[in-house]
N, C-alpha and C positions, 0 to 999 in steps of 0.2 A: 423479468421477475415483478410480480405484481406485490404491490407492500400494502400490510392491512395494522391497522392500530388493534392492540389485543386488551381488553378489560378483563378484570377481575382475577386474573391469577396471582397466586401467594406462593407457589413451590413449584419445585420442579414436575411433581405428579400433576398439574394443572397444566404446563406447557406441552407433557405429553399426553395427555387425556385429548387437547387441543389437536394436537399434531396427528393423532390418530384418527380424530372427528375429520378433519379435513382430509387426510390422504386416502379415505373412504370416499370422497365425491367422485362422481365419474367426470373422467378430463382430467385431474388433479395428476400431474407424474411427478412432483415432487413435493415437500412442505417443509419448512422449517423454522421452529418456533424459538422466539431469543426472550428468556424470561426477565434478563435482565433491560431490555430496552420496552418490554411491554410490546412487539412487535412480532410480525409476522412474513415471510416471504414463500408466495404460492410460484408455482412454473405448471401450466399447462394450459388446455382450453376449456376449463369451466369457468361457467358463469360465475361472475364476483357476489350476485346475490346467493346462489346456492353456497357459496364457501361460507359467507355471511351468516346464513341460515342454519348451515351444519355446526359453526360454531356456537351461536345462542341452544340449539340444540344439546349441546356440551354443557353447559351452564353458562357461558359468557360470554362477553360482550363483543363486537369485532365491527370495525368501519372502513373502508379503502382510503390510502393514504394519496387518493388522486388528489384532495385539496388542495396539499403540500407544495404543488408547484404553481400555484397563486398568490402562495404564502411570502411575508416579506422577509429578509433576515431576519428582522429584528421577532419576528414573531417564530419562526423558528427556532430563536437560541431561547424563548420564553417557555416554548415547548419540551427543550431540555431542563430548565430549570427545576431542581430539586424542589417538587410542589408536595410530595409526602413526610419528608422529614418534621415540617412546622406542624401538619397535623396528628403525629404521632407524638410530638414533644406534648401539645397541649393534651391529649390524652394521658399519657404518660403522669404530667404534673398532676392531674385531677385524681387518677388513681392512687399515686401516691399518699397525698393527701388524705383519702379515706384506709387506704392500706394502713396508714401509721398507725391509724385510731383502731383499728381493726385487732394490728399484732401486739399494741401495748394491752389491748383486752386478753387477748386468746395467749399470747405468750408472756406477760410482761405480767398480768394479774395472776392467772392459772399456774404457771411454772414459779416464779419470782417472787409474788404474793406484792407485787406493787399495787397502790392503793387505789382505788375506786370508789366513787360518790355510793352512801349508803343504799337506796335504792337498789345500785348493779350488785355491790358487795353481795348481799344478802340475800339473793336471790338469783339460785342458779338457771331458771328458764329465761330471766330478764338477760342474761348475761348471753345464752345461748342465739334469743333473740338479737342482741346488739349485733352479733356478731353474723346473722343471717342477713338483718338488713344491711352493714357496711359491705360484706360480699358481693350483696344482689345488686347495691349501688356502681360497686365496680364492675361488674358482669356486664351492668347496662352501658356503662361509658365504654367496655371493649367489644360492645355487641358486635362490630364487625367481624370477628372471630366466629361467632356462632352463625349469623346469617353466611357467609359464605362456606363453613365447613358444613352445617345441615343441607344445605344447597346443593353441593360438591356430592353429598351423601344420598341424598334424594336422585341425583342425576348418574348414580352408579359411577362416581368420579370422586372418591374420597382424596383428600389432600391434607396440606400440613394443619390448616384450620380446623380439618375434621378431628386430628388428632387433638388440638390444642381443646377446641369446644369439646369433644368427648371427656377429656381428660378435668377438666376446670367444673365441666355439667356434672361427671359421676362425682366429683369431691362435692361439690355443692347438694347435690341429692341425697347421696348416703349420710351426710351432715343435717339435713332436714330429717332424713328419718329418725336419726341419731337421737335431734331434739325434741321429735312427737316420743318416743319412748321415755326420754328422760320426764316429761311433761307425763307420761301414763306413772312412772315409779312416783314422783312426787305426789301425784293427785291420790296413789294410794296407799300414802304416810313412808314410802320407803326413801325417804331423803338423803341416806349413802348410798343407794342404788343411782338415784338419781344425780349425785355427783359423780359419779364415776364417770357417764357420758360424757362429763367435761372432758376427756381425753380422749373421744370416739370422733371430736368434731375435725372436721378439713375445712373449715370455712375461709380459714386463712390460707391454705392451701389455693383453695379455688380464686381467689382473689390472689394471690402471690405470684400463682402460674400466669394468669395474664399481664400482670406484671410486667413481669419478667421476660416475659415473651415482648412485650410492649417495647422495651428498652433494646431487647436482639433486636426487633426491627426497625428502629431508629436509627442505633448504628449501624444497621447494614445500610438504611437507606440513604444516611449520609456517607458511607464509603463507595457506594455505588453511586451516587451523586457526582464523585470524585472521578471515577472512571469515564466520564463525558468531559470533563475540563477540555480536553483537548479538542475533542468536536466544537464544544463552545467556543473556545478561544478561535477557531478558523470561522466561526459564524459571524462571531463579532469583529472580524477584518474587515467582515463587508462595508465599503462605505453606503452612508444612507442618504446621500445627496450626490446630486454633479450637475457641472456647470456647462449647460450646452448651446449652439448657436442655432437660435431661433429668428428667422426675421432680419439675419445679420446683425442682433443683440444676443448679450450674453445674458441666459436665465439660469435661474437654478431650481431643478425639477429633481423630485423624488426617484431613486435609484430605477422603481419599477417603471417611470416614464422612459426610461433612454433605449430607443428603437436601434436595430441593425442598421448603418449608414449615418446616424446622426453624427454629427461634427462637434466634439466636446474641448477644452479647455483644461488644463491643471497646471496649478501653479506651483511653486518652491513647498513643500512641507503638506502636501496637501496627497490625497491617497488617491489612485487612480481608481474611477469609478469601473469600468468594466472593460473586457478586454478589444483591444483596438491595436492600430497601426498608427506610429507619428506619421503627420504631415507635412509639420516645419517644427523647427525649436530643435535644440539641442539639449540635452540634461545626462544626469547621472539617477539610475533606479536603485533605490535597495527594495530586492526582490525577498529577503531573507524569511518572509510570513511563508512563501509558498515554497522555497526550496531550500531554506537551512543556512543558503552561502549570506555572509553578512557583507562580504564585500561590495559596492554598489557597481552595477551595471551601466555602461556609456549606451545611450540610445540618442539615434538622428531619426532623421527623416528616411522611412520606410521600414525603420525597426519598428518589431511587436511588442506590446507591454501590456501587462495582464494585471487584471481587477486586485484590488486590496494592495499591491505593492504601492511603493510610497517614490513620490517625485523629490527628490534631494536640491537639486540645482536650478535647472534654467526653467520656463514658461516653453510649455510643448499645446501643437494644436495637435488634437488625433481623430481619426474617424472610427466609430463604434462597429466591431466587427462581429462580438459575439457578447452577445447579454443574458441578463435572467440567468435561466438554469443551464446554458451552455459557457458558461465563462469558465476559466481555469480553476479557480477557487470553488466553483458548484459542481464541476465534479469530482474535486478532489473532496469534498465534504460526502458526495455520494458514495466517492469510494469506502472513506472511512465507515458510513452509516452502512454500506451493503458487509462490509467485513463484519461488523456486528451483527447484522440481521442472519446472517449463515451459520453453519455450523461444522464447527470442524471434526472429520472424522473419530480422534478421539473420544466425542462427547457421546458416542453411540453406546459404548457402554453402561454409562452415567443415565443416558435417556431408556433404556432396556430395564435399569434397576428401578428406576422411579415411577415406570409407569406400574410397579406391581408392590411396590414398597408400604403407601399408606393401609391398604386390604391386608398384607401380610402382618403389618403392626399391629395392628387391630385385632388380628385371629390370636397373635404372640399374645397381647394384653389377657385377653377374656381367657386363653389358655392357661397365664401364668394365675389368674386369680382363682382360675378353677383346680390348678393343683394345690395351691395354696390351704383352698377349703379343704381337699380330699384330706391333705397330710392333717387336718385338726386346727389349722388356724384359725384364729377370727375373723370375722366378715370384715372388720377395720383393717386388720394385717393383711389380708388377701387382696382388698380394694387398694389400699396405697400402693400395692406391689403394681395392679394392672392401670393405675395410675401413672405412676413412673415411669411404666416402660412407654404408655403413650406420649408424654411429655420431652420424653429424652431423645425419642426419635426424630431424626432431622433429615428428611429431603432436602429442604432446601441449601444445605453444606452441597449436596450430588449436586443440585441442578445449576447454582451459580459454580462450582468450579472451572468450569471449562468458558462460560460466557463475559465472566468479570475481567478472567487472563487476555482473551481475546479482543476485548475494549481497548483494556489496557497496552496492551501491546501494538494492537494496529495505531493509538494514538499517540505514542511514542514513536513508531515511524512515522507518521503523517508530521510530527514536530521536525523529524529529521529530513524529509525530504521521499521519504520511501513508504509507495502507497501497497496497501495488500486489498486486491481487489475481493477476496474471499477470507473466510476463516481458513480452509480449508490451503489455502496458499501461504498462509502464514504458519499453518504445521508442516507442510511439505519442504518448505524453505528451512526449517529446522532439521529436517530428515534428509537433505542435500548429500549426496555423495561425490558427485561427479561435477564438477562445472566447464558446460562447454562455450569457448567465446567467439565473438566474431572477432576478425583482427582490426579491419576501417570503422573509425569511430567510435571502435571498444575500446581495444587495446592503443589504437593509437590514435590520433588527432582527427584523422580522415581527410586532412588536406597537407598535399607538399610541401616543405618548408625548405631551404635552405640551411645543410648541416654545417659545410666544409668551404672554404674559398682557398684556392690554394696557384695565387699569383705565378708568372714563372718568373726568371731574374729579371732584374730590373724595371718589373712592374709593380705597382703597389695595389692592393689588396681594394682602395679604393677607385683607383683607374680599371682596376677589370671590370668593378659594381657597373662600371659609367659607361663604359660599353656593352655590356652585358644586358644592362637595362634598355639602354638605347637602340639595340636590336630586337630586343623582346617584347618592346610595346607594343607593338604592332600584333603580335600571335595571340591567339587564343587558347595555346597551351594551357594545361593545368601548373607545370612546371615552368611556364614563363611568368604565370601570377607569381608563382612563388620567388623568383627573382626580382618581379616589382615588387610585392612587399618587404624582401631585404633592404632593397635600396630606399623604399620608403623610411625604413628604418634607421639606414645611414644618411637621412636627410639628403639623399640623391634624385636629384630630379633630370627623369632621362630627356637625354638631347632627341630631335628629331631626326630619323635616319630617312632616305629618299631610296627610291628603285627596291623598295623591300618585296621579296619574294621569298616564299615556300618551297624547299627540295623536298618531297614525302620522302619518307624512309632515311633523310639525312641530317637535314637541319634549316637552317635560317641562313638570309645573306641580305646584305643593304650596303648603301654609302651612307658614310658619316664624316662629314666636314671634308668632302672629297677622296675620303679612304676608303676602300674595300675590307668590310669586316665580315666575319663568319660566327657562327655559333651549330653545334650539332655533335655527331658523334664522332669518336676520334678518327674514323676511316676517311672521312670524309672533311676532317681538318686535317689529316695529312696532305690530301691534295691540294692543302692552301698554304701549308706550311711545317716544317719540320717540329716533331714533337720531343721533348727531350727523355730520355729513357725512364729515369728516374721517378717524371710525374705521368710515366705511364703506369708505373708500377704501382703507385699510389692509387690514381686509378681502379688499377685492378683489386686492391686492396679495398678501396670504397664500396666496389662492386659486391664483393665477399660479405658488405657488411650490411648488405640489403639496398646499398644507394646508387642513385643515376650519375653516373658524373657527366656532364655538357663541359667540350673544349670549347674556347673560342679563339681567335687567330683575328690578325688585321694587318692589313698592308704587307702579308708576305711573312708577319712575324707571328710567334705562338704566345699568347697573353696568357693563358690559363686556363683552371678548371675550377667550377663550382658544381659542387656536389649539391643533390637536392633527394630529399626520403619524405616518404609519410613520417613524422616524428612521434616515439611513443609520451602518450599523456607522462607528466609529471608522476602521477601516485600509481602507474600500472605495475610497475615492479613491487612494492611495496603491496598492492592489493594482491597479486600472484604468489605473495612470498607468504602472506597471512592466510590465504585459500591453505597453502601447502601443509602451514603449520595446523590449520583445524583437522587436519587430515583427507585434504579434500582434494581428488584428483585432478586436477587442470588439464584442459583440452585447448587448442587454439584452431579454430576452421576458416579457411580463408579460399578465395578466389584466384588469390596471387599466386606467382608462380614459385615454384618449392626453393629455390635459394634466398628468394627474400623473405620467404614465412618462416625459413629457419635461421635467418640472420636476427629477425624480429624476436623468435619465439627462444633463443639463445639468450637474448639479450633483456628479455622477461624473467624469463626463468620456466616455462610452463612446460608441463610433463611431456605432453604429446603433442604433435602437429599433424595436420592434415590441410595439405596443399592444392590448389588446382582444381578445385569443386565447386560447382554451381549450386544452388538454392535448394535442388530436388538431392544433390548428393549430399547436401548438408542435414537435412529431413534424415536421409536412410544411414549416417552417422549417428545422428543424435540417436535412432531406431535398436542403433548396435549397441552404443552404450547403455542404453536402458537395460539389454539383458546382464550388464554388470551389476548396478547399482542405478539408486532413484540420480536423474540427471537435472540440471539448471542448466538451462539454454540461454545465457546474455549476448543480446542483437541491439540491434538500433528499432527493431518493430517492424521494419518496412520490408526491408532487403531480404530479412531471416523469416518473415511471416510463417512459412511451412516448420522450419524445426522450431523456432518458438511457441508455435500449437502443437508440437508431436511431442514435447520434453514434458517431462513430470510437473515442471515449474517453469514457466516462459518468462523472463526476467527483460523489459524494455528500458534501456539507457539511454541517457538524452533524448527523454519524451518531456520534459519539464511542462512543455505549451501543448501537449496534444495527451491530455492522460486517459483519452477515450481509445487506447489500441485495443484491439479484440483478442490480441492472440495473445496478448499477455496475461501473466498473474499476477505481477508485481510491477510498479512503475517507477523508475527512478527519476525524481525530478531533476536532478543534475546530471550532466556525463562527466560522472567521475568513476570509475571502476570499483574506487573504494568504498564505495555503498554497496557493493556484492556481498562482500563477506561480512559488512554492518549488517546488512537485510537477512542472512543467514546465523549470526548471531544473535538478534534478537528474536529470529525463529524459533532458534534453540531453546533461550533463556524464557520464552514464552510455554514452550514446551513442557521446559523443565518444572515451570510453575502451574503449570496445568496437573502433571502427576503429583507435585506436592498435595495441590487440594485434592484431588483424589483420594490420593493414599491417606491423606486428612479425614476426607469424608466416610471414606468405608472405614477405616479403623475405628474412629470415634463411633460410628456406629454399632461396629463387632464387638466393640469392648462395653459400650453403655449400656447397650439393651439387655446385655445379660447381667450386669453389675444389678440395672434396674427391677429385673426381675426375681432378683434375691436368689442369684444364684451362687452368691459367697458369702448368707447370710450366717454359715459356720465359720468362717473367717472371721466373723464380727463385721463383715463392711453390708450396709446398711442404705439405702438411699432413698430420701427423702421426697418427695413429688416437687417439693421446691427447688431441690438442689438440683433435682432432674430439668427442671424448666430454665433454670440459671445457665448449666450443661448446653442446652439446647440451642440458647440465644446465644451464648459465645462461638459454637461450631462455626454459624455461619457469619458470623462477626470475623473471625480468626481466617475465614478463607477468603472473604474480601479483603481484607488486609493485607495478605500475603500476595493477592493479587497488583496492589498496586505499589509493593515491593519492584515491579518493573519499572516504573519511572525512574529508579535509582539505577538501573543499568546501562554503562558507557558502552554501545555498542561500538562505538569506534575504537575503544582500548584492546590491542591484541591479550593484554595481560592477562584476560580473564578467560579467554579462549582454552578450550579443551581439547585436546588433541583425540579424536576418533582414529580407529585403526583403517589406514587407507586401504581402498579399493584398489585390487590388483589387476589390473589389464592386460588383455594381451594387444601391444602394440601394432600387431599386422593390421595393413589396411584392406578391408576387401577391395576385389579389382575394380568394382564401378565405381570406387571413389579414388583410386590410383590416379594422380595429375595428371592431366594431358602434356605430350612433349613438349617443352618448352621451345617455342620458334627461335631462341637465341642458339641454339646447338647446330645452326648452320653452320657456323665456323669457329675453330677453338678459340682465335683470338678474343671474338667478339663475345663469346659467352664469356670468357673472363671479363670484359669492360662493362657489359650491361648489365642492369639490372632489369625489374619489371617490364613487360612493354607497357608502352601509355597510348592512348588514342589521341591525335588532332580532332578538332573540328570540322565540319565541311567543308573544301577549299580553302583548310590553312593545313600547317603542318602537323604530319600524323607521325608515326614509331620514330622515335630518333634510333632505330635499329639500321645497319647499314647493309645495304645491297652492292657486293662488288660490280657484277653487272650492269646495275643502274648506274655507279660511280665513272664507268669509262664513257659516261657524254658527259663528264663535267670539265672545264676549262682546268689546265694544266696550271696556270695564273691566273691568281685571284683576280687580278684585275681588269681580266677580261669577263664581265660580266655577261652571260648570253642574255638575249632578251626571249622572255618567255610571255606565254599569256597568260594577264594577270588574273587572278584567282577572284571567282565571282563575290560581289561585295555581298556581305552579309546585313541582311536586316532585323535586327532584334524589335520585339513590341512586349510589352508588359500588359495582360489582361486580367481583371478582375472578375472572379467566379464565384457565385454563390452553390450553396448545398454539397460541396465535398466536407468529406468528415473524416476519412480514415486514408488508408494505404491504396485499398482498394478503387476508393474513389480518383486517386491520383492516378493512377497507373490507366483507368476509365478514359480521364481527360486526356491524357498525354498520348495514347494509343489512338482517339481520334483525331487529333492535333494534326499528329504526325502520317496518317492516312491520307492529308489533305494534299496535294501536287504543289512544290515548291517549298514545302516546310522540311526544313534541315533538321531540326532537333527542336523537341519541346519539352518542357519540365512543367509541372504540378505542384502546388504548395497548398495543402489543407490547413496548415497553420497560418497562413496569409492570405488564404483564399483568392490565390493569383496564378497565373500560368506566364510562364514565360516562351514566347514564340520564336526561333530564328528562322529566318526564312531567304532564300534566293532570289526570289521575286517579291512585289507586293503583293497582297492576297487582300480583296473586299473584307472588312469587317463584315458584310452580311454572310460570308462563305464562312467564316471562324463564328460566327453566332450559332450559325444551322449544324454544325459539325458538335459543339459543346451542348445545344439543347437536344439534339439527334440523342447523345451519351445520357442526357436522362438530368444535364444541371442548366444554370443562367448565367448569362452573358452580362455583367453590370456594367 
């Protein structure tokens, strides 16, 4: 989408006119104009020159926002500064000065007999001339209304300024006519008739209308300025300078001079200037500016750091990986700007009304004056009614009802680490009825951890962990890493084992201090030592809970069980509970086996679980749920891309340093499931606020116009044009002020959640989504004691499921370890790669590398711009380079 600046718009009718003009340009597929930010987003193949020409033909100005890419953060912040309020304030002060004198003469002297100099008080024509001159001065001060209004009329695109100009102009013209009539009466000697015309003057109305509308415009501009506070505060976070290493020396340069690959240093208390990777040093970084999380995050060599975060403790040396518009902060700013530049579907009704509103109002005003004249009223009365209709009508309130709420709502989200890509995503979040969640990395932490330690009799937990850590240290299995992490927490340093080898499908073995030690599944360990029945029963219970029990023995004696599982995040239960309290149906989708999935689902409390599905199966499930209601899919944005894209609203969780995920509509800066109900709560609050604004705007006009037209004169209700102008000013101010209330919403407080009727779903799973039969069903005993099948890397321990046929080859006595062919050594190398931007790029690099002979496994990360390659043999760097470049990327 190309972004444009648009000038000259004053109300919703203007934005509707611009949108209509640009949409008519050949090649434009969609156009969205924001009155709030005076911007326009255009999609399609149309040339920018034609688009700008179309805007100019409609009577407005336009320019491409392309130059923004080279603007500094300071310049961008300056562009958001409220420059309109000071100008309007000066106009208002000048207007009030002359208006006060005018009101004294017209109201004070004429109605209440306040004193005037003799040359005025004794001459009614002089009084009329004085009023005309003062009103004329006020009109000149506020000439912008007339220039914009009549320009719109000439282009057949009348706007709010047209109504104001016509109302004020009509008052002035009629009053001038009355002044000439007064002069004629005075010349003819009819002094009484001449004095009568003093009550026919509407000079004060002509000036007061302009002054009151300027008051409203100023209040509106000031309030609109506050709606961009969140965006301005984000831009102000951007550091202005960076300390880089040039020719071995530390040099302070402007942030725009930092290039990708530059080495920069950050001292305690300084802001990190650009995104990068820590090369040396350790520190704690406060990332609250980007994620909303106040607890500092520890950073060591290899850790990623983001621009605008604060280095709190240590000195670090980093390499720049993303600069300028590519930094995380810049991406966040783009998202907030993008949300403000797009339109929510709910705004379409207001847009349609705004497009015809002004012409209809002008017609109604003329009709009103004509009817009163036909009914025998004076010209002055009929004109006053017509002017009242013109000045009370407010298309601005209609036009601002949606964009101000969207801007404030997206700003509140950004401050809390919730980024809405478009206005539609903010609205859709508020309409969500079903939330489908991926398990791994969303509900759970995504990495195994030790959950239970069950030592045998006469064995301590520490002793069991020491042996387990020693034997697992040489394993690359994820479960082994979980044990090593637990050992580190217990300050246990693994002792070295000799003669280590892996038994595929069974476990691992080695010699520790001259004693044979074993770890693996129960059937394997039973061949090395007897397993107590009570511990076997506990292992079965752990398996039912979705955990994987690992058995250990040494020197013919059973040592104990260590259970490992992908642990549930601390906030997952509360998040799911809150979603259910909001009346949202919760579903967990996972590729894991059914028993593990159901154990996790029961612990968290989701309404429905579908297990054993591949990515394409997840997409089908989302489509099925979409038939029942509006679906939000929550995933990590990579493996769940198809499902995220096919859902009504895709929410990428845990993507705080990669906010450019194409498939998601909402990006959560932290890996917190609790942000999902918060995002929906903010969407609901914004939607409610928009409805309130639209209701006020429609009701105001529906009541105000008939009252102004004199429909209730019979009941003594008559509206002076001045009060009509005051009402018009306040209507826009009320709409903007109401939108600012969103800043007070506590999106993380469940007390304000309103439960809606939950969507009733048929829990039957289609045949294509049925989980595949688990390999664990090979034997009843192993089905009870195993959990999710896990895979080991090439040449290392694989699934710890036990095959009795393979076990026949194992020795009866553990001390006699058979000589086996050692597993091939794995060589692991990390390469720096440039050009990766998303999950698809990562997949392309991974596939290119894994296609090379000798590559056992490859993983790529666009976050760190790296690829980790595990090889069974040394591969020349040139071969790696060719494969990467062939895939369309560069090896650094």
